[in-house]
Residue, then its C-alpha position, 0 to 999 in steps of 0.5 A: i284326862a288328868m291324874n292327881g292323888d284322888g283319881v283321874h279327872g276329865l275335862n268336864g270335872d268327872t272323877v274315876a278311879p285310876s284303875e278305871a281310867k281310859h284314854t279318849n279312844g276308849t282303851p284303858s290307861k296303861s299303868k306300870t305294874p311292879c315286877e318281882n324285883g320291885e321295879a316297874d315293868i316298862h315293857t321293853a325288848k332287848h336290842n344289842g344288849t340295850k332296852r328298846r321300846t316297842p310301839t305297843d308297850t310304851f307309855s302314851f299321853t291321853a289325847e286330851p287336853t290338846i296343846e290348843d286346849i292348854r293354850r286356851m285354858q291358860a289364856e282364860f286364866t291369864d285374862e281373868r286375872d288381868w295378867n297379860q301385862f306381866h306375861q310378855p315373852r321375856n317374863l314367860l321365858l324367865a318364869m319357865v326357866g325357874e320352873v325347869g329349875e324346880v324340876s331339876e331340884l326334884f332329881q338333883w341328889r337322886g343319881e340316875v333315875t330309871e324310867g317309870l320312877p320306881g321308888w318315888t312316892d305318889s307324893e313325889r310323882e305328883h310334885l313332879a307332875h305339878e312342876l312339869s305342868d308349870v313348864l308346859i303351861y309357860l312353854v305353850e304361853l310363850a309360843e302363843k305370845c311369839h306366834i309360834d304354832l308349836p305343833q307345826a314347829v315340832l313337825r318341821k323340827m322332827a323332819l330336820n332332825r331326821l335329816k341331821y341324824p339318819a338312823s342308818k348312821v347314828h343308830g346306838s350313838s350319842k354323838k352330835y351330828t357334826e361328829y359322825k362321818d358320811 
C-alpha cells in the first residue's frame, strides 16, 4: 500500500480512501487524529517525565512493498531506461546524498518538528514522502550494486548496537558508547 494525495494505492494499482486503508494483515491503517490542542495524538506514555512509545500505539509501515519488491521495481525501472551504465555505486551514493539534502531543505527553517508533523500541510507531507522515497530507492539500489543484503545487514547491525548500548547502562542517555562507564 502506498499513499498519495488521492488515496491509498495497492501494488496492483487499486485505490481506496485513506480511511478505508488496511495493512496487509487486515488491520486498519492507523491515522493520527487531532487532539484538543490541535496536535496529533501520538499515543505515548510518560516515563520519567519523557514520552515513551508503547508497542501497540506506535506508527507502523505496511508490510508491502518489501525491500526486495523495491529493489526489483527499481531494477526494472533502470533496465527499461538503460540507466545501469550510470547507476554505479559512486553515482548512486552521490545521488542519495543529494536527495538527503532535499529532505534537509524541508526541515531547514522550521526549528524542532514534533513527531507526526503537526502543522504540516498535506502538500508538504507529500513532498517529504517523495524525497524520503528517493533516498530509500537510492539506498536500496546502492546496497544491490554493492551486493549487501540490507535486511540481513540491519539484523547484524542491531545485534552490534545492543552490545554497544546495553539498555541497562544507557537508558535515557544520549552519550556515545565510548562515554559511559562499565
